N, C-alpha and C positions, 0 to 999 in steps of 0.2 A: 504494500500500500504506499503510494508515494505522495499522499496528500497531507499537509500539515494538520488538518482537522482531525485525522484518525490516528496518526502514528508519528514517531520521531524517525527521521531518515538518517542514513549514513552520510557522513560529510563527503562532499564532492572531491575533496583533496585526497581521500582514501581510495578513490576509484582509479584502477589502472585501465580497464576497458569495460565496455557495456555493449551488450548485444540484445536487440529486440527481435523476438520471434513471434510472427503473426500466423494466423491460420491454425492448423493442427500441429502442435509442437512434438518433438521426439518423446518416446516413452519415458526417458529418464526424468521428465518433469511431472510424471504422474498423470492425474486426470484433468489437468488444466486444458481448457479448450478454446481459448481466444487469444490471449496475449501473455507472453512471458518476457520479463526483463531480466537477463542474466548479467550480473555484475561480478567482475573479478577484481578483488582488492589488491592493493599494492603489497609487495613483500619486501622483507629485509634481506633475503638471501643474496649472496654474492656481492655484498657491499664491502669493498675492501676497507673503507673507512666510513664512519658514521656520516650520513647526509640528511639534511632536513631543510625546513623553511619555516619562516614565521611571517605572517602578514597581519596587518591591523588596518582598519579603515573606519571612516566616519562618513555617513551619507545623509541624505534628506530624511525628514521625519525623525530627527535625533536618533540616528542608527549607528552606534559603534559596533564593530565586528572584530573578531580576532580568530586566527587559526594557527596552529603549530603542528608540524609533522617531523618525525624522526625515524629514519630507517637505518638499521645496522645489522651486521652478521657476516658469516663466512659461507662457504659452499655447503656446509653441513647443517647450520642452524641460523635462523634470522628472525628479526622482530621489526615490525612496523607499527608505529603509534601515531594517532592523529587525535588532536583535541581542538574543539571549535566552540564558539559561542557568539551570540548576538543579542542585542536588545533593540527594539524599535517602537515607534508610535504608529506604525502601519504594518502590523504583523500579518494580517489576512487582507485579501482584497476587499476593500470597503464597497458597500452597495451605493455609496454616494461619492461625489467628487471630493468632498471634505471627509477626512478620516475622523470619525467620532467614536470614542471609546474603543480604540484599536491598538492598545499597548500590548506588547508581548516580548518574551525572551525565550531562548533555548540554549541548551548546552549539550555537547555530545563528546563521548570518548570512544574511540575505536582502536582495538589492538589485534594484530595478526601475528601469530607465532608459527614459524615453519621449521620442520626438521626433515633433513634429507640424509639419513644415515648411510645409505649406500646407493648404488646405481639404479635399483629397482623399486625401492620403497620411499614413500614420502608421506609426511603427516602435516596437517595444518590445523590451527584453531583460531577461529574468529570470535572475538568478544566485543560487544557493543553495549554501552549504556547511554541513555539519552533522557532528557527531561525538557518539557516545554510548559510554559504558563502564559496564557494569553486571554485577552478579552474578545468577545464576539462583537464585531462592529455594529453600531446602531445605524438605523435610518433616521431621517429627520423626524418621522412620526414616533419612533421609539425613544427619542431623546427625552420626551416627557410622557410618561405613562398616564392613562386616563385618570387615575386617582389624584395625580398632582394637578391635572386640569381643574378638577372639581375643587380642590383645595386652593386654587390660584397660586400654586407654587411651581417651581421648576425642579426637575431632577431626572436623571437618565434611568432607563431600564437597563440594569447591569446584568450581563451574562458573562460567565467566566469558565475557562476550561484549563485543567491541568492534566498532562500526560506524562507518565513515567514508563520507560521501556527498557527491556534488556533482551539481548539476543546472544546465544552461545551456540556456535556451529563448528563441531569437530569434523575432520575428514581424513581419509586414508586412501592412498593409491598405490597399486603394485603393478609393475609391468610383468606380465606372465610370459609373453614372447613377443616377437616382432609384430604380431597381428592382434594381440589380445591384451586389454588393460582392465584391471579390476579397480573399481572406484566405489567407495562407500562414504556417504556423507549423512550427517544427522543435524538436527537443530532443535533448540528450545527457545521459544520467543514468547514474550508477554508484553502487552500494552495495557496499562491501567489508566483509565480515563475517569476523571471526576469533573462533572458539569454542574455548575451552580448558577 
């Protein structure tokens, strides 16, 4: 799920490649029948020395952002870590030209550990934690609920959502021969949403 309303996403800095499969996808994706987005995360394998980046920015709607990435490892073991966060006064697309009651923030930590002990076996573990907290934008009508009209007062209709997510995905691959590869992957994922 790639919508901010339902789930916390992986940072784009942690993505090495992305493939979109439409129509009927291969059997390895189970019973999905319309659209599959396959993301391969960056790895720290074969980094002779630690490499990384740090970016910070500030944009309209009072929106500071920050991202840090670090990859390191040898041919046998590697680690890639990505940390990101942002806060903004226009977190979701507002239904009006003016963003009203639209503040939000999110943080994400992604870590990938790879082990390649020999020429035929490889292991990997992806771990992601994320949280977001944001307001649901108001329309002009919702800025003052009917009760405040009767009381001749002003006050917004406030709706708020918090999402906490974690994802743990281990994997194992073994080259059986020049024509056959065994690959086993699992995952545990949870999104906890509180809407008030």
